[in-house]
C-alpha positions in Angstrom: 6.2 -2.8 -7.3 5.6 -6.6 -6.5 9.1 -7.2 -7.3 10.1 -5.5 -4.0 7.7 -6.8 -1.9 9.2 -9.3 0.7 7.7 -12.7 1.2 4.4 -14.2 0.8 2.5 -11.1 -0.2 5.0 -10.4 -2.9 4.5 -13.8 -4.4 0.8 -13.7 -4.3 0.8 -10.5 -6.2 3.1 -12.0 -8.9 1.1 -15.0 -9.1 -2.4 -13.5 -8.7 -2.1 -9.6 -10.2 -5.7 -9.3 -10.9 -6.3 -10.1 -7.0 -3.4 -7.8 -5.9 -5.0 -4.9 -7.9 -8.4 -5.2 -6.4 -6.9 -5.5 -2.8 -4.7 -2.6 -3.7 -7.7 -0.7 -5.0 -9.9 -1.4 -1.8 -6.8 -0.1 0.2 -6.7 3.3 -1.7 -10.3 3.7 -1.5 -10.2 2.9 2.5 -7.5 5.5 2.9 -9.2 8.1 0.8 -12.4 7.6 2.9 -11.7 10.0 5.6 -9.8 13.2 6.6 -6.6 11.5 8.4 -3.3 12.3 6.9 -0.8 9.9 5.4 1.3 9.9 8.6 -1.6 9.2 10.8 -2.8 6.4 8.6 0.4 4.9 8.7 0.5 4.6 12.5 -3.2 3.4 12.8 -2.1 0.7 10.5 0.9 0.2 12.4 -1.3 -0.2 15.7 -3.5 -2.3 14.0 -0.8 -4.7 13.2 0.5 -4.7 16.6 -3.2 -5.6 17.8 -3.3 -8.3 15.5 -0.3 -9.8 16.7 1.2 -9.9 13.0 5.0 -9.4 13.3 5.2 -9.3 9.3 2.4 -6.3 9.2 4.6 -4.6 11.9 7.8 -5.2 9.9 6.2 -4.0 6.9 4.2 -0.9 8.3 7.6 0.0 10.3 9.4 0.1 6.8 6.8 1.9 5.0 6.8 4.5 8.1 10.4 5.1 8.2 10.6 5.5 4.5 7.8 8.2 4.7 9.8 9.9 7.3 8.0 9.1 10.2 10.3 9.0 13.3 11.3 6.2 15.2 10.3 7.6 18.6 6.7 7.7 17.2 7.0 4.3 16.3 8.2 3.3 19.7 5.5 5.4 21.4 2.7 3.3 19.3 4.1 0.1 20.8 4.1 1.6 24.3 0.4 2.8 23.5 -0.4 -0.9 23.2 0.7 -1.6 27.0 -3.1 -0.6 28.3 -5.4 -2.3 25.9 -3.1 -5.4 24.8 -0.8 -5.8 27.9 3.2 -5.6 28.4 3.9 -8.7 26.7 2.1 -7.6 23.5 3.5 -4.2 23.7 7.1 -5.5 24.0 6.9 -7.8 21.3 5.8 -5.1 19.0 8.7 -2.9 20.2 11.3 -5.8 19.1 9.3 -6.1 16.0 9.9 -2.6 15.3 13.4 -2.5 16.4 14.0 -5.5 14.0 13.7 -2.8 11.1 14.7 0.3 12.7 17.9 -0.5 14.3 
């Protein structure tokens, strides 16, 4: 699993597997703590990455969403929904980050 992760997250997972295992367990517990579907959770995580202004996380969640069958139009809509709360510049940046992966 860690070999396929790009960048610093993959490096951290390889260098500190116990930390990565604990982090993954926390993520799993968080995902299972409520009624959201896998698709809904992925879209929420994409939205949170956009809100945080994290290009790497937007790339990661876009890649994962597409591999899970989430439509490109749904990902674009998440970026467009950011216009109101985050502003046009952040939403446009997010849309370009999504398109980096999904083109």
